[in-house]
N, C-alpha and C positions, 0 to 999 in steps of 0.2 A: 350398523347400529349396535351398540353394546346392549346385551340383554342383562337386566338386573338379576342379581342373585337373590334367592328366597331367604326369608328369615331363618336363622339357625334352627329354631324349635320346630319347624315344619318339615316333615320328611317327604321327599319327592318319591312318589310311587312309580310314575311313568313320566318320561319326557320325550318329546318328539320335535325335531327340527329338520327343515328341508328348504331348499331354494326352489321356488315355483318355476315351471317351464310352460311352454305353449300347451303341452298336453294337460297340465294342471288347469289352465284357464278353460280349456275345452270341456274337460270332465266336470269342472265346477259349474259352468254355465248350463250344461245339460242336466246335472243333478238339481241345480237351483230351480230350473224351470220345468222340471219333470211333471209335477202335479198339474200345472197350467197347460202343458202340452197335452196331457191326457184329456183334460176338460175340453180343449179345443177340438181334439180329434173325435171325441164322442159327439160333440155338437155337429162336426162335419158329417159323421155317419148318420146322425139324426136327419140332417138336411137331405142327404142322399136318399134315405128311406122315404121322406116326404115327397121327393121328386118322383120316386117309383110309384108311390101311392097316387099322386096326381096323374101319372101316366096311365095307371090301371083304371082310374075314374074316367079318363077320356075314352079309353077303349070300351069300357062297359056302358057308360052313359052317353057317349058321343058328344059331350059338351066340350067344345074346343076353347071356351073362354078361359080355361085353366092352363092353356099351353104356356103362357108367359111365366106362370109360377114354376113350371118345370125348369125352365132356363134359370130363373132366379135362384131356386134351391140348389141347382147344380153349381152355379156361380158361388153361392155361399159355401157349399161343401168344399170346393177347391180352395177358396180364400181362407176358410177356417183351418184347413189342413196345412197351408203354406205359412200362415202367420207365426206359428211357434218356431219354425225354422229361422225366420227372419229375426224373431225376438232373441233366440239363443245366440245368434251372431252378434246382435247388439249388446247383449249382456257380456259376452266374451270380450268385445271391443272395449267396453267400459271398464272391465276388470283389468285389462292390460293398460289402459290409460291411467287408471287409479294407481297401479303399481309404478308406472312411470313418475307420477307425482310424488309418491312416497319415496322413490329412489332418486329424486331430483338432486343433482350435484354429487352423486356417489358413483364410483366406478364399478363397484361390485353390487349385485342384486342383494336385496334384503332377505335374510333368512327368516322364514316363518317358524313359529315355535309355540307349543302349548305344554304347560306343566300340569300334572294331575296330582292332587293331594288326597287325603282321606275324605275331607268334607267338601272340597270345591276344586275348581281348576282355573288356570290363569292364562290369558293371552300375553305372550312375552313381549310383543311389540308395544302394546298400549297399556299393559298392566291391569286391564279390566279382569275382574274375577267373578265367577258365577257358581251357584250351587248346583249339585246334580239334580235336585228337584226341579230346576228350571229347564232341564233338557226335555224337549217334547218328542224327539225322535232320533234314532241312530240308524244310519244306513252304512253298508260297506260293500265294496267290490274287490277285484283283484289288486287294485292299486291304492285305494284311499278308503279312509273311514270318515263319514260325514256326520257331524254332531250338530243338530239344530237346536238352538236355545230359544224357548218361548216363541217359536215360529217366526223369529225376527232376525236371528243371527246364525250364520253358518261357520262352524269351525272345521278346518281340514286337517286330517292327520294322515301322513303318508306311511304306508304299512312297513316299508323297508328302511325307515330312517329313524327308528327309536334309538335315542342315546342312553335311555334308562328303560329297561323292560323290553318285552317283545310284543309284536302285534297280536299274536294269539292270546297271550296272557291279558293284554289290554282289552281285547274284545270281550273276554269273559268278565273282566272287571267292570267295564262300562255297562254291559248288559245287566249285571247284578245291581249296579247303582241306579239304573233307570228302568226297572221292571214294573214299577207301580203305574196304574192307569193314569193318563193325563187328560184332564178336561180340555186342555188346549187342543189336543188332537181332535177331540169330538167337535169342538168349535170350528176347526178348520174344515172337517168333513162337511159340516153344515154349510160353511161358506162355499165349498165346491158345489154342493148340491144346489144352492141358491144361484150360483153363477151358471150352472148347467140349465136350470129352469129359465133363467134370463135368456140364455142362448136359444132355447126352444121357442120362447115368445118372439124373439127377434126374427128367427127363421120363419115362424108361422105367419107373421105379418109382412114378411118380405122387406124388413128394414135392416140394413147392415150398419153396424157400428164397429169401428176399429177399436178393440179393447185396449185401454192403456194399462190394464192389470199386468203386473209383472211380479217377479219373485221378491221376497223380502230383502235379499242381498242387493238386488238391483235398486230397490228403493233407498236402501241405506247409503249406497254409493252415489246417488244422484245429487247433483248440485242444488243447494237451496237457493231460490231466486229472490233476491231483492228484499229479504226480510231482516237483514242483520242490524238495521238501524231502528227496529221497532222493539220497544221494551213494554212490559206490562206491569201493572201494580203488583208489588211483591206480596204484601201480607194478605190482602183480600183476593187479589187475582182478578184479571179481566174475565176469566171463564170458569173459575172455581171458587166455591165458598163452602164452609162447614157449618153444621148445626147438630149438636149432640154427637151421636155416633155416625152420622151420615155426612157424606161429601157430595155436593151438587156440582155438576159441570155441564158444559154446553158442547154440542157437536153439530155440524151442519146436517140439516134434514136431507133426506133422499131427493125430495122434489124441490122445496124452497123453504126459506126460513131456518130456524134453529130448534133442535130438540134439547130439552133440559133433562138430564139423567141423574139418578140418585144411586149412590154406591156406599156400602159399608164393608168392613173387613169380614163380616159374617155372611154376606150375600153378594151375588153378582149385580152388576149395574142394570137398572131397569128404567123404563121411560116414565117421566113425570108429566111433562106438558110440552106443547109445541108453541113457539113464539115467533113473531115475524122477523126478528133480527137479534143477533147476539149483542151482549152488553155487559155491564157491571152488575153482579148479583150481591144481595145481602139480606139478612133476616132482620125483621122487627117483630118480636113476639113469635107467633107460629106462622107468619106470612112471609113468603119469599118475594122480594122485590127485584125488579130488573129495570135498569136505566139503559136505554139503547142510545147509540150515537145520533140517530135522526128520526126515529119513529115514536118517541115519547117514553113514558115510564109506566110499568105494568106491575100489578099485584097478582101473585100466583098462589093458589092453595096447593101445597105439596101433597095433600092427601087425595083430593078429588081431581087435581090437574086443571081446575078452572082458572082461566086467564082473563083478567079485566084491565083495561087501560084506564089509569087514574089521572093521567096528565099528559099534555103535549110537550112538556119540558123534557129535553133530551140532553145527553152529556157523554163525555168520554171518561170522566172520573166521577166517583160518587162515594159519599160517606153516609152510613146509616146509623142513626141513634134512635132511642126509644120515642122521641118526640118529632124528629125531623129527618128528612132526606136532603143532604147537601149535594149539589150537582155542579160540576164544572164543565163548561162547554166551550169549544174553540171555533164553533161554526156559525155563530150569530143567528141561530134559528129558534130562539125563545119567542113565545107569542107576544109580539108587540114591543120587544125590548132588544137591545144589543148587549145583553148581560153575559158576563163570563162566569160568574159564580152566583148561584141562587139557592133557595131552599123551599121545600114544600112539606106539608104535613103528610103522614102516611096515607091519608085519604085523598091526597091530591090538592087540598085546599091551601089557602094562605100563601100563595106564590109571592116570594120576596126576593128582591135583588140585593145581594150583599157586596158585590164588587163587579165593576165593568172592565177590569183589567184582564187582558188575555194572559193565560198561564196554563201550566200543566201540573200534574202530580198532586192534586188535592188530597190531603189526609188529615186525620185527627190525631193530636198528640197532647196529652195532659190538659185537656179542656180547651184547646185552641185549634183553629184550622191553619194549616200551613200549605203553601203552594209556591211554585216557581213562577215569577212574573217575567214574561218574555220581554216586555218593553224595557223594564228596569234592569234586567239580568240580575235579579236578586231573589232571595228566598223571603217570602212575606209571612208574617204571623198575624192572624186576624181573629177577633172574638167571634163567638158563634152567632152573634147578632149583627156582625159586620163592623163593629166598633173595635177600638184598641188595635189600630192598624200600625204595624211597625216593620221595619226591615231587619231581618235577622242576619243575613249574610249577603253582601253586595259585591258587584263586579265579578261575578262567577258565572261562566257559561256552563250550562248543563242541559241534557235532554231527558234525564230521569233522576229522581232522588227518592230516598226512603229514610225516615227518621226512626232511630232505634236507640233507646237507653241514653239519651243526651247527646247523640251524634247524628249528623246528617251524612248519610252515605250517598254518593252521587257519581254519575258518569259524565265526564266532560265531553265537549265536542270532538275530541280526539279519541274517544272511547276508553280513556284511562279511568280506572276506578279510584276514587278518593273518599276520605271521610274527614269531616270537620267538626270540632268540638263546639257545641252550641254556646257554651259559657265563655271559653277563651277565644274562639274564632280560629284556632290553629288548624291548618289543613295538613293532612298526611296522605301521601300516595301509598296505595296498597299494591303497587307494582303488578298490575294486571290489566290487560286489554280485553274488555268485555262488551257484549251486546246487550246483556240484561243480567239481573241478579235477584236473588231472594235471600232474606235474612231469617235464620232460626234464632234460638235463644243464645247460642254461643258461636255461631259459624255463619259464613257467607257461602252460598252456592251460586256460581256464576255460569252463564252461557258464554264461553270464550269466543272472542272475535277471531274468525278464521284468517290465517295469513294469506297473502296473495297466492293463488294457484291451488289452495287446499280445497277439498271437497266436503269433508265431514265437519260437523259442529260438535264440540265436546263440552261437557260440564265439568267444572272443577270445584274444589272446596278449599276454604281457608278459614283461619280463625278471625275473629272480628277485628283484631289489630293488624291483620295482614300476614301473619306467619303461617307456616305449615301449608303452603300452597301446593296442591297436588291434583292430578286429574281424577275426576270422580266417576263419570260415566261417559263412555264413547258413544257418539251418535245421539246425543241428547237433544233437548229442546229448551224453550224458555222455562226456567224453574219458577215454581210458585210454592211458597211455604204455607202449609195449612196444618195446624194442630201438631206441629213437631215433625211432620213428614214433608217430603218434597214430591210434588206432582209435576209432570211435564208431558206435553204432547210431543212425541218423537217427530223430528223433522221429516217431511215428505210422506212417511207412512201414516202419520196422523194418529197413531196408537197412543192412548193415555197410559202412562206408567206411574207407579208409586215407588218411592225409594226412601231410605233413611240414611242419613249422613254417616252413621256408624255401623250400619249393617251391610253385608255383602249382597249383591244381587238386586234385581229390579222385578217388580210384580206388574204384569199387564192388567189394566183395569177394563179397558173397552177399546 
């Protein structure tokens, strides 16, 4: 693979290139899983101490009812000690398999490479660039230097393969660039402590769970299962909405249901309320509304966290205005109706059926409702009261669309991205295969459709007319545009990130 040359105006301070070997994968797997291995081994020691304590209790008190607990704790200690060894081998096997996929069809291995500039550094294979402020930790041994970015990505630098600079000079440079305290490290330490406490509870009650926790690198290389054909509403988002300086998003609850969180650039994310099911969110006044796919519509006070169910009307798409909530549902579960599009007042009253045609993608544009009618294979324009019903674009297959500035942007059944002018009806291919997309004021951010055999999902950016198509973020997720920023839940790891199309780097939110 040819490595791109940097722009002339940027000076390369350090450059490192090497071809990975079996030793590389072994060291990477061990370094990647090191923290988890320590956590498991501490839990194993804890179980062993509990077994000894139970044995002492039997000797002192003579109560042999605890004998079975001794065997249970010993079994847990052995299992927790062995699990990291098995997991490290799995990670190594995955790394090697991933290398094989990247190298498919090539006779020579792919050379790894990283370039370091004054303000940021660059992955030479994928072109992703990161700021030094995003580095959460740096490790090094006799062979490699390990650079961990936002506790999510691991960059390898081989000490004896610098093409520009030396390893000793680079270590001094990277330590100088990353000496400031990192809250991400503190968060990770808290996570380890929580996992250790969980291991203690599990051991105490004699319940063994095979942890699926693994390193960030393992998560990033894992194959995403079955979600490539699912798109979300771009502008409002299925899981994210904005109000003032705050962004509200949904994450799965630890037990059941969904937690609604609030975040701003001035503070960390914190808990607002817990709801029974995730859905489409939107504000009317100071009240946050949630339309779920099957459990009804809810009103949430973002200050007190009070949740009240205002209607049994459910839906998969929703539009929120000052007077009405418009809801589109594909599951025929409205109360007493087979309605596809309906509306209710913000207090849940005046339920009205607007259309019984099955469709997707309900959205509001210039005072009219638009949706894609599945039966007619057409984009429908409809008045807010259900009247003025007309076909805008016919004989077009699509599974997701978004209207922006007089154009209908859509993904056809072959995952090709198109746009159609609403006035002339002219269709234009944007030459991209995508699973989902979001639109900002002048750009499109896409979740690229993985080719057969590929593991990672990447986000790309292009201009609205389709030019300047380039990879944006590696290992991204479904993009959602909110107030000029792009938010996405990273595949598999589930971490929420914020990015901007013209700024380098990504910021972890939760």
